[in-house]
PyMOL Python script that loads the backbone (N, CA, C, O; Angstrom):
from pymol import cmd

cmd.read_pdbstr("""\
ATOM      1  N   MET A   1      43.942  30.602  37.581  1.00  0.00           N
ATOM      2  CA  MET A   1      42.910  30.634  36.632  1.00  0.00           C
ATOM      3  C   MET A   1      41.594  30.218  37.246  1.00  0.00           C
ATOM      4  O   MET A   1      41.431  29.064  37.645  1.00  0.00           O
ATOM      5  N   THR A   2      40.691  31.101  37.325  1.00  0.00           N
ATOM      6  CA  THR A   2      39.415  30.759  37.942  1.00  0.00           C
ATOM      7  C   THR A   2      38.394  30.499  36.826  1.00  0.00           C
ATOM      8  O   THR A   2      38.321  31.187  35.807  1.00  0.00           O
ATOM      9  N   THR A   3      37.641  29.485  37.096  1.00  0.00           N
ATOM     10  CA  THR A   3      36.591  29.160  36.159  1.00  0.00           C
ATOM     11  C   THR A   3      35.270  29.254  36.875  1.00  0.00           C
ATOM     12  O   THR A   3      34.888  28.381  37.653  1.00  0.00           O
ATOM     13  N   ASP A   4      34.585  30.337  36.589  1.00  0.00           N
ATOM     14  CA  ASP A   4      33.263  30.500  37.221  1.00  0.00           C
ATOM     15  C   ASP A   4      32.213  30.046  36.214  1.00  0.00           C
ATOM     16  O   ASP A   4      32.038  30.602  35.130  1.00  0.00           O
ATOM     17  N   PHE A   5      31.530  28.993  36.658  1.00  0.00           N
ATOM     18  CA  PHE A   5      30.390  28.526  35.845  1.00  0.00           C
ATOM     19  C   PHE A   5      29.174  29.173  36.365  1.00  0.00           C
ATOM     20  O   PHE A   5      28.872  29.035  37.550  1.00  0.00           O
ATOM     21  N   PRO A   6      28.441  29.888  35.535  1.00  0.00           N
ATOM     22  CA  PRO A   6      27.190  30.433  35.958  1.00  0.00           C
ATOM     23  C   PRO A   6      26.158  29.295  36.152  1.00  0.00           C
ATOM     24  O   PRO A   6      25.501  28.853  35.209  1.00  0.00           O
ATOM     25  N   SER A   7      26.051  28.848  37.413  1.00  0.00           N
ATOM     26  CA  SER A   7      25.269  27.636  37.676  1.00  0.00           C
ATOM     27  C   SER A   7      23.800  27.804  37.289  1.00  0.00           C
ATOM     28  O   SER A   7      23.162  26.840  36.867  1.00  0.00           O
ATOM     29  N   LYS A   8      23.276  28.970  37.423  1.00  0.00           N
ATOM     30  CA  LYS A   8      21.887  29.206  37.145  1.00  0.00           C
ATOM     31  C   LYS A   8      21.638  29.019  35.599  1.00  0.00           C
ATOM     32  O   LYS A   8      20.667  28.387  35.182  1.00  0.00           O
ATOM     33  N   GLU A   9      22.516  29.570  34.827  1.00  0.00           N
ATOM     34  CA  GLU A   9      22.409  29.436  33.342  1.00  0.00           C
ATOM     35  C   GLU A   9      22.661  28.015  32.909  1.00  0.00           C
ATOM     36  O   GLU A   9      21.997  27.517  32.000  1.00  0.00           O
ATOM     37  N   LEU A  10      23.603  27.358  33.537  1.00  0.00           N
ATOM     38  CA  LEU A  10      23.915  25.980  33.235  1.00  0.00           C
ATOM     39  C   LEU A  10      22.729  25.044  33.521  1.00  0.00           C
ATOM     40  O   LEU A  10      22.389  24.156  32.740  1.00  0.00           O
ATOM     41  N   LEU A  11      22.149  25.290  34.639  1.00  0.00           N
ATOM     42  CA  LEU A  11      20.928  24.458  34.990  1.00  0.00           C
ATOM     43  C   LEU A  11      19.804  24.712  34.004  1.00  0.00           C
ATOM     44  O   LEU A  11      19.061  23.797  33.649  1.00  0.00           O
ATOM     45  N   GLU A  12      19.682  25.939  33.567  1.00  0.00           N
ATOM     46  CA  GLU A  12      18.615  26.263  32.583  1.00  0.00           C
ATOM     47  C   GLU A  12      18.902  25.526  31.247  1.00  0.00           C
ATOM     48  O   GLU A  12      18.002  24.977  30.610  1.00  0.00           O
ATOM     49  N   VAL A  13      20.173  25.541  30.865  1.00  0.00           N
ATOM     50  CA  VAL A  13      20.536  24.798  29.589  1.00  0.00           C
ATOM     51  C   VAL A  13      20.233  23.308  29.750  1.00  0.00           C
ATOM     52  O   VAL A  13      19.713  22.678  28.829  1.00  0.00           O
ATOM     53  N   ILE A  14      20.554  22.745  30.911  1.00  0.00           N
ATOM     54  CA  ILE A  14      20.308  21.314  31.111  1.00  0.00           C
ATOM     55  C   ILE A  14      18.817  21.023  31.082  1.00  0.00           C
ATOM     56  O   ILE A  14      18.388  20.032  30.491  1.00  0.00           O
ATOM     57  N   ARG A  15      18.017  21.888  31.724  1.00  0.00           N
ATOM     58  CA  ARG A  15      16.594  21.674  31.690  1.00  0.00           C
ATOM     59  C   ARG A  15      16.038  21.808  30.278  1.00  0.00           C
ATOM     60  O   ARG A  15      15.182  21.035  29.849  1.00  0.00           O
ATOM     61  N   SER A  16      16.546  22.804  29.576  1.00  0.00           N
ATOM     62  CA  SER A  16      16.082  22.999  28.158  1.00  0.00           C
ATOM     63  C   SER A  16      16.445  21.744  27.317  1.00  0.00           C
ATOM     64  O   SER A  16      15.653  21.278  26.498  1.00  0.00           O
ATOM     65  N   GLN A  17      17.632  21.235  27.544  1.00  0.00           N
ATOM     66  CA  GLN A  17      18.032  20.040  26.783  1.00  0.00           C
ATOM     67  C   GLN A  17      17.111  18.858  27.116  1.00  0.00           C
ATOM     68  O   GLN A  17      16.692  18.106  26.236  1.00  0.00           O
ATOM     69  N   ALA A  18      16.818  18.724  28.379  1.00  0.00           N
ATOM     70  CA  ALA A  18      15.920  17.618  28.866  1.00  0.00           C
ATOM     71  C   ALA A  18      14.543  17.761  28.219  1.00  0.00           C
ATOM     72  O   ALA A  18      13.928  16.767  27.832  1.00  0.00           O
ATOM     73  N   ARG A  19      14.069  18.984  28.105  1.00  0.00           N
ATOM     74  CA  ARG A  19      12.731  19.225  27.500  1.00  0.00           C
ATOM     75  C   ARG A  19      12.810  18.841  25.982  1.00  0.00           C
ATOM     76  O   ARG A  19      11.895  18.214  25.448  1.00  0.00           O
ATOM     77  N   MET A  20      13.882  19.217  25.334  1.00  0.00           N
ATOM     78  CA  MET A  20      14.056  18.907  23.886  1.00  0.00           C
ATOM     79  C   MET A  20      14.141  17.371  23.693  1.00  0.00           C
ATOM     80  O   MET A  20      13.571  16.835  22.742  1.00  0.00           O
ATOM     81  N   GLU A  21      14.835  16.691  24.574  1.00  0.00           N
ATOM     82  CA  GLU A  21      14.944  15.252  24.492  1.00  0.00           C
ATOM     83  C   GLU A  21      13.552  14.606  24.691  1.00  0.00           C
ATOM     84  O   GLU A  21      13.204  13.649  23.999  1.00  0.00           O
ATOM     85  N   GLU A  22      12.801  15.117  25.601  1.00  0.00           N
ATOM     86  CA  GLU A  22      11.455  14.587  25.868  1.00  0.00           C
ATOM     87  C   GLU A  22      10.538  14.827  24.610  1.00  0.00           C
ATOM     88  O   GLU A  22       9.770  13.953  24.207  1.00  0.00           O
ATOM     89  N   LYS A  23      10.654  15.993  24.046  1.00  0.00           N
ATOM     90  CA  LYS A  23       9.885  16.271  22.830  1.00  0.00           C
ATOM     91  C   LYS A  23      10.265  15.388  21.680  1.00  0.00           C
ATOM     92  O   LYS A  23       9.419  14.911  20.923  1.00  0.00           O
ATOM     93  N   LEU A  24      11.590  15.172  21.559  1.00  0.00           N
ATOM     94  CA  LEU A  24      12.060  14.301  20.498  1.00  0.00           C
ATOM     95  C   LEU A  24      11.592  12.848  20.692  1.00  0.00           C
ATOM     96  O   LEU A  24      11.183  12.191  19.734  1.00  0.00           O
ATOM     97  N   ASP A  25      11.656  12.365  21.911  1.00  0.00           N
ATOM     98  CA  ASP A  25      11.179  11.017  22.227  1.00  0.00           C
ATOM     99  C   ASP A  25       9.685  10.889  21.886  1.00  0.00           C
ATOM    100  O   ASP A  25       9.241   9.902  21.299  1.00  0.00           O
ATOM    101  N   SER A  26       8.942  11.908  22.272  1.00  0.00           N
ATOM    102  CA  SER A  26       7.502  11.908  21.991  1.00  0.00           C
ATOM    103  C   SER A  26       7.218  11.902  20.490  1.00  0.00           C
ATOM    104  O   SER A  26       6.319  11.200  20.026  1.00  0.00           O
ATOM    105  N   PHE A  27       7.989  12.689  19.731  1.00  0.00           N
ATOM    106  CA  PHE A  27       7.841  12.705  18.326  1.00  0.00           C
ATOM    107  C   PHE A  27       8.164  11.380  17.688  1.00  0.00           C
ATOM    108  O   PHE A  27       7.457  10.939  16.782  1.00  0.00           O
ATOM    109  N   LEU A  28       9.204  10.745  18.139  1.00  0.00           N
ATOM    110  CA  LEU A  28       9.603   9.448  17.563  1.00  0.00           C
ATOM    111  C   LEU A  28       8.516   8.386  17.886  1.00  0.00           C
ATOM    112  O   LEU A  28       8.207   7.548  17.039  1.00  0.00           O
ATOM    113  N   LYS A  29       7.943   8.421  19.105  1.00  0.00           N
ATOM    114  CA  LYS A  29       6.922   7.485  19.425  1.00  0.00           C
ATOM    115  C   LYS A  29       5.677   7.692  18.551  1.00  0.00           C
ATOM    116  O   LYS A  29       5.080   6.730  18.068  1.00  0.00           O
ATOM    117  N   ASN A  30       5.307   8.922  18.361  1.00  0.00           N
ATOM    118  CA  ASN A  30       4.139   9.241  17.496  1.00  0.00           C
ATOM    119  C   ASN A  30       4.426   8.870  16.072  1.00  0.00           C
ATOM    120  O   ASN A  30       3.521   8.394  15.385  1.00  0.00           O
ATOM    121  N   SER A  31       5.627   9.058  15.586  1.00  0.00           N
ATOM    122  CA  SER A  31       5.978   8.691  14.262  1.00  0.00           C
ATOM    123  C   SER A  31       5.904   7.191  14.028  1.00  0.00           C
ATOM    124  O   SER A  31       5.432   6.742  12.984  1.00  0.00           O
ATOM    125  N   THR A  32       6.371   6.416  15.000  1.00  0.00           N
ATOM    126  CA  THR A  32       6.311   4.964  14.947  1.00  0.00           C
ATOM    127  C   THR A  32       4.848   4.527  14.969  1.00  0.00           C
ATOM    128  O   THR A  32       4.457   3.634  14.218  1.00  0.00           O
ATOM    129  N   SER A  33       4.039   5.151  15.825  1.00  0.00           N
ATOM    130  CA  SER A  33       2.619   4.800  15.905  1.00  0.00           C
ATOM    131  C   SER A  33       1.908   5.080  14.565  1.00  0.00           C
ATOM    132  O   SER A  33       1.118   4.268  14.082  1.00  0.00           O
ATOM    133  N   MET A  34       2.218   6.273  13.973  1.00  0.00           N
ATOM    134  CA  MET A  34       1.575   6.630  12.726  1.00  0.00           C
ATOM    135  C   MET A  34       1.987   5.627  11.612  1.00  0.00           C
ATOM    136  O   MET A  34       1.173   5.270  10.761  1.00  0.00           O
ATOM    137  N   GLN A  35       3.229   5.196  11.636  1.00  0.00           N
ATOM    138  CA  GLN A  35       3.725   4.238  10.641  1.00  0.00           C
ATOM    139  C   GLN A  35       3.009   2.940  10.758  1.00  0.00           C
ATOM    140  O   GLN A  35       2.676   2.347   9.731  1.00  0.00           O
ATOM    141  N   SER A  36       2.742   2.446  11.961  1.00  0.00           N
ATOM    142  CA  SER A  36       2.065   1.188  12.118  1.00  0.00           C
ATOM    143  C   SER A  36       0.645   1.298  11.710  1.00  0.00           C
ATOM    144  O   SER A  36       0.077   0.347  11.173  1.00  0.00           O
ATOM    145  N   LYS A  37       0.018   2.485  11.957  1.00  0.00           N
ATOM    146  CA  LYS A  37      -1.387   2.775  11.522  1.00  0.00           C
ATOM    147  C   LYS A  37      -1.453   2.794  10.005  1.00  0.00           C
ATOM    148  O   LYS A  37      -2.385   2.258   9.405  1.00  0.00           O
ATOM    149  N   LEU A  38      -0.450   3.421   9.387  1.00  0.00           N
ATOM    150  CA  LEU A  38      -0.404   3.486   7.919  1.00  0.00           C
ATOM    151  C   LEU A  38      -0.267   2.108   7.302  1.00  0.00           C
ATOM    152  O   LEU A  38      -0.909   1.816   6.293  1.00  0.00           O
ATOM    153  N   THR A  39       0.553   1.263   7.890  1.00  0.00           N
ATOM    154  CA  THR A  39       0.700  -0.112   7.425  1.00  0.00           C
ATOM    155  C   THR A  39      -0.589  -0.833   7.533  1.00  0.00           C
ATOM    156  O   THR A  39      -0.967  -1.571   6.623  1.00  0.00           O
ATOM    157  N   SER A  40      -1.294  -0.642   8.641  1.00  0.00           N
ATOM    158  CA  SER A  40      -2.590  -1.296   8.884  1.00  0.00           C
ATOM    159  C   SER A  40      -3.622  -0.848   7.838  1.00  0.00           C
ATOM    160  O   SER A  40      -4.398  -1.663   7.339  1.00  0.00           O
ATOM    161  N   ILE A  41      -3.625   0.429   7.517  1.00  0.00           N
ATOM    162  CA  ILE A  41      -4.538   0.963   6.501  1.00  0.00           C
ATOM    163  C   ILE A  41      -4.225   0.377   5.163  1.00  0.00           C
ATOM    164  O   ILE A  41      -5.138  -0.007   4.433  1.00  0.00           O
ATOM    165  N   GLU A  42      -2.931   0.291   4.802  1.00  0.00           N
ATOM    166  CA  GLU A  42      -2.522  -0.294   3.521  1.00  0.00           C
ATOM    167  C   GLU A  42      -2.967  -1.767   3.425  1.00  0.00           C
ATOM    168  O   GLU A  42      -3.374  -2.215   2.354  1.00  0.00           O
ATOM    169  N   THR A  43      -2.893  -2.496   4.499  1.00  0.00           N
ATOM    170  CA  THR A  43      -3.340  -3.903   4.523  1.00  0.00           C
ATOM    171  C   THR A  43      -4.836  -3.964   4.312  1.00  0.00           C
ATOM    172  O   THR A  43      -5.322  -4.791   3.541  1.00  0.00           O
ATOM    173  N   ASP A  44      -5.565  -3.107   4.980  1.00  0.00           N
ATOM    174  CA  ASP A  44      -6.996  -3.041   4.828  1.00  0.00           C
ATOM    175  C   ASP A  44      -7.433  -2.758   3.407  1.00  0.00           C
ATOM    176  O   ASP A  44      -8.359  -3.392   2.900  1.00  0.00           O
ATOM    177  N   VAL A  45      -6.769  -1.805   2.756  1.00  0.00           N
ATOM    178  CA  VAL A  45      -7.071  -1.420   1.371  1.00  0.00           C
ATOM    179  C   VAL A  45      -6.769  -2.580   0.471  1.00  0.00           C
ATOM    180  O   VAL A  45      -7.562  -2.854  -0.429  1.00  0.00           O
ATOM    181  N   ALA A  46      -5.657  -3.293   0.654  1.00  0.00           N
ATOM    182  CA  ALA A  46      -5.350  -4.470  -0.155  1.00  0.00           C
ATOM    183  C   ALA A  46      -6.404  -5.555  -0.033  1.00  0.00           C
ATOM    184  O   ALA A  46      -6.769  -6.199  -1.016  1.00  0.00           O
ATOM    185  N   GLU A  47      -6.899  -5.751   1.214  1.00  0.00           N
ATOM    186  CA  GLU A  47      -7.967  -6.755   1.446  1.00  0.00           C
ATOM    187  C   GLU A  47      -9.240  -6.294   0.739  1.00  0.00           C
ATOM    188  O   GLU A  47      -9.911  -7.108   0.105  1.00  0.00           O
ATOM    189  N   LEU A  48      -9.579  -5.041   0.831  1.00  0.00           N
ATOM    190  CA  LEU A  48     -10.790  -4.544   0.119  1.00  0.00           C
ATOM    191  C   LEU A  48     -10.668  -4.708  -1.381  1.00  0.00           C
ATOM    192  O   LEU A  48     -11.641  -5.070  -2.043  1.00  0.00           O
ATOM    193  N   LYS A  49      -9.495  -4.450  -1.929  1.00  0.00           N
ATOM    194  CA  LYS A  49      -9.335  -4.658  -3.397  1.00  0.00           C
ATOM    195  C   LYS A  49      -9.496  -6.100  -3.773  1.00  0.00           C
ATOM    196  O   LYS A  49     -10.123  -6.400  -4.789  1.00  0.00           O
ATOM    197  N   ALA A  50      -8.941  -7.026  -2.976  1.00  0.00           N
ATOM    198  CA  ALA A  50      -9.116  -8.425  -3.256  1.00  0.00           C
ATOM    199  C   ALA A  50     -10.602  -8.862  -3.142  1.00  0.00           C
ATOM    200  O   ALA A  50     -11.094  -9.638  -3.961  1.00  0.00           O
ATOM    201  N   ALA A  51     -11.291  -8.349  -2.116  1.00  0.00           N
ATOM    202  CA  ALA A  51     -12.717  -8.656  -1.953  1.00  0.00           C
ATOM    203  C   ALA A  51     -13.511  -8.114  -3.126  1.00  0.00           C
ATOM    204  O   ALA A  51     -14.449  -8.758  -3.596  1.00  0.00           O
ATOM    205  N   ARG A  52     -13.136  -6.915  -3.609  1.00  0.00           N
ATOM    206  CA  ARG A  52     -13.854  -6.332  -4.784  1.00  0.00           C
ATOM    207  C   ARG A  52     -13.678  -7.223  -6.012  1.00  0.00           C
ATOM    208  O   ARG A  52     -14.620  -7.457  -6.769  1.00  0.00           O
ATOM    209  N   LYS A  53     -12.477  -7.706  -6.187  1.00  0.00           N
ATOM    210  CA  LYS A  53     -12.256  -8.613  -7.334  1.00  0.00           C
ATOM    211  C   LYS A  53     -13.093  -9.847  -7.220  1.00  0.00           C
ATOM    212  O   LYS A  53     -13.701 -10.291  -8.194  1.00  0.00           O
ATOM    213  N   ALA A  54     -13.129 -10.399  -6.051  1.00  0.00           N
ATOM    214  CA  ALA A  54     -13.993 -11.635  -5.797  1.00  0.00           C
ATOM    215  C   ALA A  54     -15.460 -11.326  -6.015  1.00  0.00           C
ATOM    216  O   ALA A  54     -16.175 -12.133  -6.610  1.00  0.00           O
ATOM    217  N   ASP A  55     -15.924 -10.184  -5.551  1.00  0.00           N
ATOM    218  CA  ASP A  55     -17.304  -9.784  -5.777  1.00  0.00           C
ATOM    219  C   ASP A  55     -17.637  -9.591  -7.225  1.00  0.00           C
ATOM    220  O   ASP A  55     -18.726  -9.958  -7.665  1.00  0.00           O
ATOM    221  N   LYS A  56     -16.709  -9.011  -7.995  1.00  0.00           N
ATOM    222  CA  LYS A  56     -16.944  -8.872  -9.409  1.00  0.00           C
ATOM    223  C   LYS A  56     -17.044 -10.228 -10.109  1.00  0.00           C
ATOM    224  O   LYS A  56     -17.873 -10.412 -11.001  1.00  0.00           O
ATOM    225  N   ALA A  57     -16.200 -11.173  -9.703  1.00  0.00           N
ATOM    226  CA  ALA A  57     -16.259 -12.519 -10.288  1.00  0.00           C
ATOM    227  C   ALA A  57     -17.598 -13.177  -9.960  1.00  0.00           C
ATOM    228  O   ALA A  57     -18.198 -13.800 -10.836  1.00  0.00           O
ATOM    229  N   VAL A  58     -18.071 -13.059  -8.749  1.00  0.00           N
ATOM    230  CA  VAL A  58     -19.380 -13.662  -8.379  1.00  0.00           C
ATOM    231  C   VAL A  58     -20.490 -12.988  -9.151  1.00  0.00           C
ATOM    232  O   VAL A  58     -21.381 -13.672  -9.654  1.00  0.00           O
ATOM    233  N   PHE A  59     -20.470 -11.677  -9.263  1.00  0.00           N
ATOM    234  CA  PHE A  59     -21.489 -10.954  -9.991  1.00  0.00           C
ATOM    235  C   PHE A  59     -21.494 -11.375 -11.473  1.00  0.00           C
ATOM    236  O   PHE A  59     -22.566 -11.569 -12.046  1.00  0.00           O
ATOM    237  N   ALA A  60     -20.312 -11.519 -12.103  1.00  0.00           N
ATOM    238  CA  ALA A  60     -20.240 -11.925 -13.467  1.00  0.00           C
ATOM    239  C   ALA A  60     -20.802 -13.350 -13.640  1.00  0.00           C
ATOM    240  O   ALA A  60     -21.506 -13.632 -14.610  1.00  0.00           O
ATOM    241  N   THR A  61     -20.488 -14.223 -12.707  1.00  0.00           N
ATOM    242  CA  THR A  61     -20.988 -15.613 -12.756  1.00  0.00           C
ATOM    243  C   THR A  61     -22.488 -15.578 -12.659  1.00  0.00           C
ATOM    244  O   THR A  61     -23.166 -16.212 -13.467  1.00  0.00           O
ATOM    245  N   LEU A  62     -23.047 -14.841 -11.674  1.00  0.00           N
ATOM    246  CA  LEU A  62     -24.526 -14.809 -11.525  1.00  0.00           C
ATOM    247  C   LEU A  62     -25.181 -14.202 -12.747  1.00  0.00           C
ATOM    248  O   LEU A  62     -26.241 -14.663 -13.172  1.00  0.00           O
ATOM    249  N   SER A  63     -24.589 -13.206 -13.303  1.00  0.00           N
ATOM    250  CA  SER A  63     -25.131 -12.578 -14.529  1.00  0.00           C
ATOM    251  C   SER A  63     -25.164 -13.586 -15.705  1.00  0.00           C
ATOM    252  O   SER A  63     -26.148 -13.646 -16.441  1.00  0.00           O
ATOM    253  N   ALA A  64     -24.103 -14.357 -15.870  1.00  0.00           N
ATOM    254  CA  ALA A  64     -24.078 -15.358 -16.916  1.00  0.00           C
ATOM    255  C   ALA A  64     -25.087 -16.439 -16.689  1.00  0.00           C
ATOM    256  O   ALA A  64     -25.727 -16.887 -17.639  1.00  0.00           O
ATOM    257  N   LEU A  65     -25.252 -16.871 -15.479  1.00  0.00           N
ATOM    258  CA  LEU A  65     -26.261 -17.880 -15.147  1.00  0.00           C
ATOM    259  C   LEU A  65     -27.691 -17.325 -15.389  1.00  0.00           C
ATOM    260  O   LEU A  65     -28.553 -18.008 -15.942  1.00  0.00           O
ATOM    261  N   PHE A  66     -27.898 -16.127 -14.975  1.00  0.00           N
ATOM    262  CA  PHE A  66     -29.203 -15.513 -15.108  1.00  0.00           C
ATOM    263  C   PHE A  66     -29.569 -15.324 -16.610  1.00  0.00           C
ATOM    264  O   PHE A  66     -30.694 -15.580 -17.040  1.00  0.00           O
ATOM    265  N   GLY A  67     -28.566 -14.869 -17.366  1.00  0.00           N
ATOM    266  CA  GLY A  67     -28.774 -14.663 -18.815  1.00  0.00           C
ATOM    267  C   GLY A  67     -29.061 -16.001 -19.534  1.00  0.00           C
ATOM    268  O   GLY A  67     -29.927 -16.067 -20.407  1.00  0.00           O
ATOM    269  N   THR A  68     -28.335 -17.047 -19.162  1.00  0.00           N
ATOM    270  CA  THR A  68     -28.564 -18.344 -19.719  1.00  0.00           C
ATOM    271  C   THR A  68     -29.976 -18.864 -19.350  1.00  0.00           C
ATOM    272  O   THR A  68     -30.681 -19.398 -20.207  1.00  0.00           O
ATOM    273  N   ALA A  69     -30.379 -18.707 -18.081  1.00  0.00           N
ATOM    274  CA  ALA A  69     -31.705 -19.107 -17.641  1.00  0.00           C
ATOM    275  C   ALA A  69     -32.787 -18.379 -18.386  1.00  0.00           C
ATOM    276  O   ALA A  69     -33.800 -18.977 -18.750  1.00  0.00           O
ATOM    277  N   MET A  70     -32.603 -17.141 -18.614  1.00  0.00           N
ATOM    278  CA  MET A  70     -33.598 -16.359 -19.314  1.00  0.00           C
ATOM    279  C   MET A  70     -33.718 -16.794 -20.759  1.00  0.00           C
ATOM    280  O   MET A  70     -34.806 -16.693 -21.324  1.00  0.00           O
ATOM    281  N   ALA A  71     -32.664 -17.268 -21.380  1.00  0.00           N
ATOM    282  CA  ALA A  71     -32.684 -17.759 -22.756  1.00  0.00           C
ATOM    283  C   ALA A  71     -33.616 -18.974 -22.835  1.00  0.00           C
ATOM    284  O   ALA A  71     -34.184 -19.233 -23.896  1.00  0.00           O
ATOM    285  N   PHE A  72     -33.783 -19.715 -21.751  1.00  0.00           N
ATOM    286  CA  PHE A  72     -34.725 -20.874 -21.762  1.00  0.00           C
ATOM    287  C   PHE A  72     -36.091 -20.477 -21.219  1.00  0.00           C
ATOM    288  O   PHE A  72     -37.107 -20.966 -21.712  1.00  0.00           O
ATOM    289  N   ILE A  73     -36.141 -19.609 -20.223  1.00  0.00           N
ATOM    290  CA  ILE A  73     -37.440 -19.257 -19.590  1.00  0.00           C
ATOM    291  C   ILE A  73     -38.301 -18.423 -20.444  1.00  0.00           C
ATOM    292  O   ILE A  73     -39.503 -18.673 -20.529  1.00  0.00           O
ATOM    293  N   VAL A  74     -37.738 -17.410 -21.107  1.00  0.00           N
ATOM    294  CA  VAL A  74     -38.551 -16.490 -21.930  1.00  0.00           C
ATOM    295  C   VAL A  74     -39.301 -17.243 -23.073  1.00  0.00           C
ATOM    296  O   VAL A  74     -40.512 -17.083 -23.222  1.00  0.00           O
ATOM    297  N   PRO A  75     -38.584 -18.048 -23.859  1.00  0.00           N
ATOM    298  CA  PRO A  75     -39.376 -18.755 -24.888  1.00  0.00           C
ATOM    299  C   PRO A  75     -40.424 -19.715 -24.337  1.00  0.00           C
ATOM    300  O   PRO A  75     -41.477 -19.886 -24.951  1.00  0.00           O
ATOM    301  N   PHE A  76     -40.154 -20.356 -23.171  1.00  0.00           N
ATOM    302  CA  PHE A  76     -41.121 -21.198 -22.544  1.00  0.00           C
ATOM    303  C   PHE A  76     -42.339 -20.382 -22.096  1.00  0.00           C
ATOM    304  O   PHE A  76     -43.482 -20.797 -22.284  1.00  0.00           O
ATOM    305  N   ALA A  77     -42.069 -19.202 -21.496  1.00  0.00           N
ATOM    306  CA  ALA A  77     -43.131 -18.287 -20.998  1.00  0.00           C
ATOM    307  C   ALA A  77     -43.979 -17.789 -22.164  1.00  0.00           C
ATOM    308  O   ALA A  77     -45.201 -17.714 -22.038  1.00  0.00           O
ATOM    309  N   ARG A  78     -43.373 -17.453 -23.273  1.00  0.00           N
ATOM    310  CA  ARG A  78     -44.128 -16.979 -24.410  1.00  0.00           C
ATOM    311  C   ARG A  78     -45.040 -18.094 -24.972  1.00  0.00           C
ATOM    312  O   ARG A  78     -46.183 -17.855 -25.361  1.00  0.00           O
ATOM    313  N   LYS A  79     -44.508 -19.262 -24.994  1.00  0.00           N
ATOM    314  CA  LYS A  79     -45.301 -20.400 -25.527  1.00  0.00           C
ATOM    315  C   LYS A  79     -46.456 -20.690 -24.539  1.00  0.00           C
ATOM    316  O   LYS A  79     -47.600 -20.891 -24.946  1.00  0.00           O
ATOM    317  N   TYR A  80     -46.120 -20.706 -23.219  1.00  0.00           N
ATOM    318  CA  TYR A  80     -47.130 -21.025 -22.213  1.00  0.00           C
ATOM    319  C   TYR A  80     -48.243 -19.988 -22.140  1.00  0.00           C
ATOM    320  O   TYR A  80     -49.411 -20.358 -22.019  1.00  0.00           O
ATOM    321  N   PHE A  81     -47.909 -18.681 -22.210  1.00  0.00           N
ATOM    322  CA  PHE A  81     -48.885 -17.628 -22.116  1.00  0.00           C
ATOM    323  C   PHE A  81     -49.415 -17.198 -23.505  1.00  0.00           C
ATOM    324  O   PHE A  81     -50.308 -16.355 -23.592  1.00  0.00           O
ATOM    325  N   GLY A  82     -48.877 -17.764 -24.557  1.00  0.00           N
ATOM    326  CA  GLY A  82     -49.356 -17.423 -25.866  1.00  0.00           C
ATOM    327  C   GLY A  82     -49.031 -16.025 -26.348  1.00  0.00           C
ATOM    328  O   GLY A  82     -49.824 -15.382 -27.036  1.00  0.00           O
ATOM    329  N   ILE A  83     -47.874 -15.579 -25.981  1.00  0.00           N
ATOM    330  CA  ILE A  83     -47.467 -14.221 -26.329  1.00  0.00           C
ATOM    331  C   ILE A  83     -46.714 -14.229 -27.650  1.00  0.00           C
ATOM    332  O   ILE A  83     -46.283 -13.177 -28.122  1.00  0.00           O
TER     333      ILE A  83
END
""", "prot")
cmd.dss("prot")
cmd.show_as("cartoon", "prot")
cmd.util.cbc("prot")
cmd.orient("prot")
């Protein structure tokens, strides 16, 4: 029983398999990289949302203080300028 392996074709199959493995490794590395970037973006968005809430609170506080100050300043200005 003779078993003739077509060495040329076998080498081509091995090379093809090696190329596919390389492409798969590259894809997995890129996928991992994209996942870490996505996680980073999600963290940044969460930080921006928290900062926005804090900014809204500061703006509301300043608005309340300004409104209260105007309640005292406007009558004084009317009296002072005779309006």
